[in-house]
N, C-alpha and C positions, 0 to 999 in steps of 0.2 A: 329289676329294671332292666338289665342286660339283654333281656329273650325281646325286648319291646322294638329295639332297631334293626335286629336279625329279621325279626318278623315281620316290620314294614317290607324291610330290603326283600323277602321273598315275596311277597305280594306283588309287588313292583316288578319283578321280575317275572312271576308269572303272569302277570297283568300283562308283558309286553309279549311275552310269548304267545298269549291270546290273539293278542291284536294283528301279530304280524302271519297267524293264521288265517284268520278273518280273511286277512286281506290277500293271501296266497289263493283262498276259497273264493274270493268274489275277482281277483282277477281268474282266475280259470272259466268262471259263471262266464265272465265278459266274454271273451276267447269264443268259446262254444255258442254262445250266444247270438255273438256278433257273427258265426261262421254262418250260422244259420238263414238268419235273417237277409245276410247281404250275398249269400251263397255263393259264398268266399273261401275256396278248399286251399288251407293254409299248408304252406312247405317249408316249413323247421327245417328238415331236412338237406336244403338245400341251403343254408346260411352257414353252417362250421368254415367250407372251404376260406368264405371272407373273409373270416376272422384268420385263420391260422391251416397251415397244414405242415403236416411229417413226411420231409421230401427225403428219403436215404436215411433215413433214421434220425434227420435233424429237422430243427423246430424254422419254419419260413413262416413270419409274418403274412398276412393278408391284407389288401388294400384299406380293411375297417382300423386294425392295429397300426398299420404306417399313418392313415390317415391322425388315428389317436398321438402319435410319434411328434405329426406335425402341430396339433392343438397344444403339445402340453410345451411345446418348445417355444412355440409362439406368448401362451398364457406366461410361463413362464418370463420368458424375458421383458414381455410385457408390464406383469406385478412388478419388477424388481423397479423400474424407471417409473413406473405408476407411484411408490414409495416415494422415487424420490424427486419429480415434479411437484409430490405434493408434500413434502418437509420442507423444498425450496417457497413454495406457495405459502405455506404455513410461517414460515417463517417473515416472508415481506408480510405480510396482510398484520400481524405480529411490531415489526419494524417501525423506526419512528419517522423513516422515509415517504413523500408526499411520492416520489413516483413509484417506488416500491411498493407501495401499497396501491398508487394506480394500477401496474403494467398486474397486479395481483386479483385486483378487483372485475379488469377487462378480461383477462384468461377466464375469469370462475364463468363471469357470466356469457360471455361468448358459449366457452364449451356445455353449460349444463343447462342453455335457454335452445340449443339448436341437436338435432338428433346424431344418434353415433350415425347411421349411415351416411348420411349429410356428408359429416365432416369427413370420413372414410373417402367418399367418393373425393372430395375435393382434394385431399388428399393426393391421391391416386392419379385423376387424370388432371389435377392443374399441376400441383407443387413437383410431383414423380416428375415426369416429361423435362421442367428447367433444370431439377437436381438430379436428373439423368439415377432416378430409384427404382429398385424393382419392385414388385407387388410384395415381398418380405416386409423391409423396412418400413415403406407406406402403414403397412398393418398393425405392425408394431408400434407404431408413431403414434396413427389413430388411436389407437385401444390405451396405452402408455397416456395421452393427454385427455382424454373422456374419463378415465376411471380414476388418474391423478388429480381434477379438480375436485373426487367428492373425497378423495384422499387426504388432501388439505382440508380439507373441514372439518374430518376428523382426529387428523392429528391438532388441528388448532383449537376447538374444544377441549380436549385431553390437556394440552399446555394449559389452557385457560382455567382448566378443575380446578387445578392444584393449590392448594391453600396458597395464602400469603405469606403465609408465616413461614412456609418452605425458603420462597425465595427470600427473604430477610434472613434465614439462617444458611443458608448459601454464601451470601454478601458479606456476610461476619464474618467468617471466617479466611475472607480473601479471597474466595474464587471468583473469577470475570465470568463473561459473559458466556464462554465456552464452555468452559470447567461446571459449571452453572449447568448450564441444559445437560451438558455429559455427565456428570453425575448424580446431580439431585432431580433436576425438572424430567426429561427423558424418561431414566427408568422408570419412574413411577406414574406417567402420564399413557408409555407404550402398557402396562399393565389396564390399563381403564378403557383404552381405547380397541383390545385385542379383538371381545368379540362380533363390531361394528368391523372394524378390516377384516374380518373373517367374510362378516358376510358381503364384500365391498372385491375379495376376491374370487367366491363364491361366482357373486354377477359377472364380473373380469372373463371369468370361462365360458359361461354363458355366452355372453358376449362375443367371444372367441368366433361365433357360426357364422356370423358377417362376414368374417372375410373369406369365404368360402363364392362372395359375390365379385372379388375382384380375382377370381383364377386361382384361389390359392388351393391345394387338395388337403384342406384337412380334414378333418371326422367326418363332417357334414357333406362337405363337395364329394367326398371317397361316396358315403352315401347315397345323394344323388345320381351320382356314376353307373354305382349297380343299381339303382332303381329302373335305369332308361333301358341297362341291357337284359334286367330278368324279371323285370315288372314285378317283385317280392316289396309291393311298396308297405305293406304292413309291418310284416317281419325285418327289414331291413329298420324301418325308422323306431318299433318297437326298439332291437338291438342298441341303434346307436342313443336312443333315447337312456336305455339300461346304462348304456359306456359313460356317458356325462351322469347319469344318476352315480356311480360307484365313483366316479373322477372327485364330483364334490363332494361326498361322505367321507372319501382318503382325508380330504384335505380341513374337515371341520375335526373328524377325528384327528386329526395332527396337533392343530392347532387346541384342540381339547387336552391332551394330553401338553403338550409345552405351557398351557393357562396355569393348569393344575402344576405345574413344576414351581412356575416361576410364582405363586402362591404359598408356595413350601418354605421357598428361599425367601 
């Protein structure tokens, strides 16, 4: 009996390695075929300086890594604010206040039924001049409001999914509303909504590429600038896509580890 799970695990690992190897072979085949058909001369040797350089024995980040740092900062800030907007909106939806429910519904319908790019342009070109904002807070606010609308529904679904007995048990031991949410409801709800929240965070990373439209030099904007100077269209876009892929995979891996620890606890 003990050997069966071990055998199964080994077969899964072998399958994953095989699929990864086939994927690498497919990528190389695609590069070779496309270069032949398009009569395109790949110049990968010109890419590394745009990632990093070694100057006098010191590591110097290239423009792509600088753009990656901007993307990470915008994403991290927007993610925190999106969770805050989402939590507040979820509580308003679940409250007994008619005004609170109306404000939450109006916010959700407005944000979810208009494109993010339109919202970004509206904040940057209409609201930013009025409040004297730069491109940075405009981008963060647009991303936070957009993702916060979806996060709020995830939080609300997680809270509603908690069994009624948990609410009654919390009330029976004398917990108030704040204590009930803090000690009983939210710890259980967060475990349930962690996977969809991860998907929303990954979506935020990809949506952050739109901030390049308002002249923020994030990863996408840096890639566009390099392509305009060097005409390395395919090489740079492949590298930019790979960086986004690594970033989202690291985020998913980190959340998976955290989820397993929460399950053990």
